VMD Tcl script that builds the backbone (N, CA, C; Angstrom):
set m [mol new atoms 204]
animate dup $m
set s [atomselect $m all]
$s set {name element resname resid chain x y z} {
  {N N MET 1 A -6.195 -1.462 14.164}
  {CA C MET 1 A -6.292 -2.894 13.521}
  {C C MET 1 A -5.521 -2.603 12.156}
  {N N SER 2 A -4.751 -3.438 11.910}
  {CA C SER 2 A -3.856 -3.541 10.946}
  {C C SER 2 A -4.502 -4.046 9.533}
  {N N ASN 3 A -4.454 -3.652 8.322}
  {CA C ASN 3 A -4.780 -4.274 7.030}
  {C C ASN 3 A -3.810 -4.442 6.203}
  {N N LYS 4 A -3.905 -5.298 5.247}
  {CA C LYS 4 A -2.899 -5.620 4.215}
  {C C LYS 4 A -3.420 -5.653 3.062}
  {N N LEU 5 A -2.430 -5.322 1.994}
  {CA C LEU 5 A -2.493 -5.252 0.483}
  {C C LEU 5 A -1.490 -5.947 -0.021}
  {N N LYS 6 A -1.848 -6.817 -1.044}
  {CA C LYS 6 A -0.783 -7.616 -1.534}
  {C C LYS 6 A -0.291 -6.664 -2.939}
  {N N VAL 7 A 0.910 -6.276 -3.156}
  {CA C VAL 7 A 1.177 -5.311 -4.004}
  {C C VAL 7 A 2.305 -5.905 -5.041}
  {N N THR 8 A 2.285 -5.795 -6.213}
  {CA C THR 8 A 3.211 -6.343 -7.417}
  {C C THR 8 A 3.634 -5.247 -8.088}
  {N N GLY 9 A 4.688 -5.472 -8.671}
  {CA C GLY 9 A 5.612 -4.623 -9.471}
  {C C GLY 9 A 6.559 -3.836 -8.929}
  {N N MET 10 A 6.676 -3.962 -7.629}
  {CA C MET 10 A 7.784 -3.330 -6.681}
  {C C MET 10 A 9.047 -4.325 -6.837}
  {N N THR 11 A 10.231 -3.386 -7.200}
  {CA C THR 11 A 11.639 -4.129 -7.483}
  {C C THR 11 A 12.787 -3.403 -6.652}
  {N N CYS 12 A 12.501 -2.393 -6.121}
  {CA C CYS 12 A 13.492 -1.908 -5.324}
  {C C CYS 12 A 13.059 -0.977 -4.214}
  {N N GLY 13 A 13.840 -0.324 -3.480}
  {CA C GLY 13 A 13.577 0.585 -2.213}
  {C C GLY 13 A 12.867 1.629 -2.656}
  {N N HIS 14 A 13.239 2.164 -3.770}
  {CA C HIS 14 A 12.451 3.510 -4.463}
  {C C HIS 14 A 10.917 2.906 -4.468}
  {N N CYS 15 A 10.570 1.748 -5.003}
  {CA C CYS 15 A 9.329 1.158 -5.268}
  {C C CYS 15 A 8.471 1.295 -3.962}
  {N N THR 16 A 8.972 0.632 -2.898}
  {CA C THR 16 A 8.542 0.609 -1.556}
  {C C THR 16 A 8.132 1.981 -1.160}
  {N N ASN 17 A 9.337 2.759 -1.185}
  {CA C ASN 17 A 8.880 4.388 -0.553}
  {C C ASN 17 A 7.804 4.968 -1.341}
  {N N ALA 18 A 7.783 4.579 -2.890}
  {CA C ALA 18 A 6.594 5.362 -3.716}
  {C C ALA 18 A 5.367 4.808 -3.029}
  {N N VAL 19 A 5.150 3.549 -2.959}
  {CA C VAL 19 A 3.869 2.784 -2.528}
  {C C VAL 19 A 3.516 3.434 -0.998}
  {N N GLN 20 A 4.477 3.541 -0.020}
  {CA C GLN 20 A 4.386 3.973 1.240}
  {C C GLN 20 A 3.687 5.492 1.257}
  {N N LYS 21 A 4.181 6.286 0.426}
  {CA C LYS 21 A 3.625 7.609 0.269}
  {C C LYS 21 A 2.683 7.822 -0.232}
  {N N ALA 22 A 2.210 7.021 -1.472}
  {CA C ALA 22 A 0.822 6.799 -1.950}
  {C C ALA 22 A -0.111 6.420 -0.876}
  {N N LEU 23 A -0.082 5.311 0.005}
  {CA C LEU 23 A -0.870 4.977 0.748}
  {C C LEU 23 A -1.043 5.866 1.859}
  {N N ALA 24 A 0.097 6.622 2.443}
  {CA C ALA 24 A -0.019 7.585 3.514}
  {C C ALA 24 A -0.955 8.865 3.105}
  {N N ALA 25 A -0.984 9.223 1.588}
  {CA C ALA 25 A -1.750 10.268 1.444}
  {C C ALA 25 A -3.411 9.954 1.090}
  {N N VAL 26 A -3.765 8.558 1.272}
  {CA C VAL 26 A -4.986 8.403 1.123}
  {C C VAL 26 A -5.833 8.796 2.377}
  {N N PRO 27 A -6.966 9.365 2.489}
  {CA C PRO 27 A -7.759 10.092 3.710}
  {C C PRO 27 A -8.145 8.630 4.519}
  {N N GLY 28 A -8.076 8.611 5.429}
  {CA C GLY 28 A -8.557 7.421 6.387}
  {C C GLY 28 A -7.342 6.592 6.998}
  {N N VAL 29 A -6.037 6.823 6.134}
  {CA C VAL 29 A -4.991 6.108 6.631}
  {C C VAL 29 A -4.461 6.475 7.815}
  {N N THR 30 A -4.230 6.125 8.936}
  {CA C THR 30 A -3.658 6.594 10.121}
  {C C THR 30 A -2.283 6.364 10.214}
  {N N ARG 31 A -1.727 5.325 9.653}
  {CA C ARG 31 A -0.308 5.020 9.619}
  {C C ARG 31 A 0.167 3.682 8.649}
  {N N VAL 32 A 1.095 3.941 7.839}
  {CA C VAL 32 A 1.612 2.765 7.134}
  {C C VAL 32 A 2.721 2.094 7.854}
  {N N VAL 33 A 2.375 0.868 8.237}
  {CA C VAL 33 A 3.251 0.255 9.282}
  {C C VAL 33 A 4.388 -0.280 8.605}
  {N N GLU 34 A 4.312 -0.989 7.349}
  {CA C GLU 34 A 5.385 -1.453 6.566}
  {C C GLU 34 A 5.029 -1.705 5.010}
  {N N VAL 35 A 5.798 -1.582 4.077}
  {CA C VAL 35 A 5.877 -1.992 2.872}
  {C C VAL 35 A 6.988 -2.979 2.686}
  {N N SER 36 A 6.577 -4.154 2.401}
  {CA C SER 36 A 7.568 -5.380 2.388}
  {C C SER 36 A 7.986 -5.615 0.804}
  {N N LEU 37 A 9.058 -5.352 0.351}
  {CA C LEU 37 A 9.386 -5.738 -0.906}
  {C C LEU 37 A 9.466 -7.373 -1.026}
  {N N PRO 38 A 10.213 -7.982 -0.106}
  {CA C PRO 38 A 10.115 -9.650 -0.153}
  {C C PRO 38 A 8.971 -10.079 -0.174}
  {N N ARG 39 A 7.971 -9.881 0.629}
  {CA C ARG 39 A 6.709 -10.229 0.733}
  {C C ARG 39 A 5.559 -9.754 -0.273}
  {N N GLY 40 A 6.040 -8.687 -0.899}
  {CA C GLY 40 A 5.204 -8.161 -1.790}
  {C C GLY 40 A 3.921 -7.650 -1.009}
  {N N GLU 41 A 3.869 -6.917 0.088}
  {CA C GLU 41 A 2.728 -6.641 0.754}
  {C C GLU 41 A 2.801 -5.236 1.529}
  {N N ALA 42 A 1.794 -4.541 1.675}
  {CA C ALA 42 A 1.895 -3.220 2.470}
  {C C ALA 42 A 0.762 -3.574 3.620}
  {N N VAL 43 A 1.302 -3.135 4.976}
  {CA C VAL 43 A 0.476 -3.061 6.126}
  {C C VAL 43 A 0.226 -1.797 6.542}
  {N N TYR 44 A -1.161 -1.471 6.714}
  {CA C TYR 44 A -1.435 0.014 7.079}
  {C C TYR 44 A -2.554 -0.185 8.268}
  {N N GLU 45 A -2.830 1.162 8.841}
  {CA C GLU 45 A -3.808 1.145 9.832}
  {C C GLU 45 A -4.634 2.283 9.480}
  {N N GLY 46 A -6.001 2.134 9.608}
  {CA C GLY 46 A -6.914 3.083 9.356}
  {C C GLY 46 A -8.046 2.412 8.790}
  {N N GLU 47 A -9.073 3.523 8.602}
  {CA C GLU 47 A -10.407 3.055 7.890}
  {C C GLU 47 A -10.592 3.351 6.389}
  {N N ALA 48 A -9.695 3.646 5.827}
  {CA C ALA 48 A -9.440 4.075 4.312}
  {C C ALA 48 A -10.446 2.897 3.548}
  {N N ALA 49 A -11.170 3.257 2.443}
  {CA C ALA 49 A -11.839 2.355 1.803}
  {C C ALA 49 A -10.722 1.520 0.860}
  {N N PRO 50 A -10.862 0.250 0.816}
  {CA C PRO 50 A -9.776 -0.692 -0.220}
  {C C PRO 50 A -9.708 -0.097 -1.443}
  {N N GLU 51 A -10.895 0.309 -2.153}
  {CA C GLU 51 A -10.702 0.743 -3.369}
  {C C GLU 51 A -9.953 2.035 -3.369}
  {N N ALA 52 A -9.866 3.028 -2.441}
  {CA C ALA 52 A -9.192 4.146 -2.695}
  {C C ALA 52 A -7.600 3.845 -2.328}
  {N N LEU 53 A -7.371 2.866 -1.682}
  {CA C LEU 53 A -6.134 2.387 -1.477}
  {C C LEU 53 A -5.451 1.594 -2.623}
  {N N ILE 54 A -6.252 0.869 -3.454}
  {CA C ILE 54 A -5.911 0.161 -4.489}
  {C C ILE 54 A -5.491 1.375 -5.783}
  {N N ALA 55 A -6.523 2.309 -5.866}
  {CA C ALA 55 A -6.429 3.254 -6.557}
  {C C ALA 55 A -5.122 4.028 -6.410}
  {N N ALA 56 A -4.750 4.357 -5.342}
  {CA C ALA 56 A -3.569 5.145 -4.892}
  {C C ALA 56 A -2.214 4.380 -5.426}
  {N N VAL 57 A -2.217 2.997 -5.124}
  {CA C VAL 57 A -1.328 2.224 -5.702}
  {C C VAL 57 A -1.043 2.289 -6.924}
  {N N LYS 58 A -2.185 2.045 -7.679}
  {CA C LYS 58 A -2.140 1.873 -9.177}
  {C C LYS 58 A -1.452 3.361 -9.761}
  {N N GLU 59 A -1.941 4.340 -9.158}
  {CA C GLU 59 A -1.655 5.540 -9.732}
  {C C GLU 59 A -0.118 5.844 -9.627}
  {N N ALA 60 A 0.305 5.231 -8.511}
  {CA C ALA 60 A 1.770 5.278 -8.277}
  {C C ALA 60 A 2.386 4.336 -9.360}
  {N N GLY 61 A 1.953 3.465 -10.128}
  {CA C GLY 61 A 2.565 2.729 -11.014}
  {C C GLY 61 A 2.553 1.238 -10.652}
  {N N TYR 62 A 1.739 0.676 -9.683}
  {CA C TYR 62 A 1.952 -0.560 -9.023}
  {C C TYR 62 A 0.494 -1.146 -9.105}
  {N N GLN 63 A 0.558 -2.579 -8.886}
  {CA C GLN 63 A -0.809 -3.230 -8.902}
  {C C GLN 63 A -1.043 -3.713 -7.252}
  {N N ALA 64 A -2.274 -3.692 -6.822}
  {CA C ALA 64 A -2.634 -3.878 -5.697}
  {C C ALA 64 A -3.942 -4.747 -5.561}
  {N N GLU 65 A -3.973 -5.533 -4.306}
  {CA C GLU 65 A -5.390 -6.288 -4.118}
  {C C GLU 65 A -5.516 -6.541 -2.634}
  {N N VAL 66 A -6.652 -6.558 -1.951}
  {CA C VAL 66 A -6.757 -6.699 -0.750}
  {C C VAL 66 A -6.236 -8.211 -0.316}
  {N N ALA 67 A -5.193 -8.163 0.504}
  {CA C ALA 67 A -4.709 -9.387 1.008}
  {C C ALA 67 A -5.446 -10.318 1.965}
  {N N GLU 68 A -5.808 -11.423 1.738}
  {CA C GLU 68 A -6.506 -12.371 2.494}
  {C C GLU 68 A -5.810 -12.680 3.947}
}
mol reanalyze $m
mol bondsrecalc $m
mol representation Tube
mol addrep $m
């Protein structure tokens, strides 16, 4: 099952790579499907806690919240 985060603060390809790397390092993430700069979202698979994902994105220098 895929889950989404809304990510703000990304401005370039380096930003999307940083978010992808941060999410992939969170225990429970089985796959980062996509980090989209134009849509400002990240799609991932796994059972990781949303709080852990948001914290990882914030530590990478961006803001995140669970997408509805």
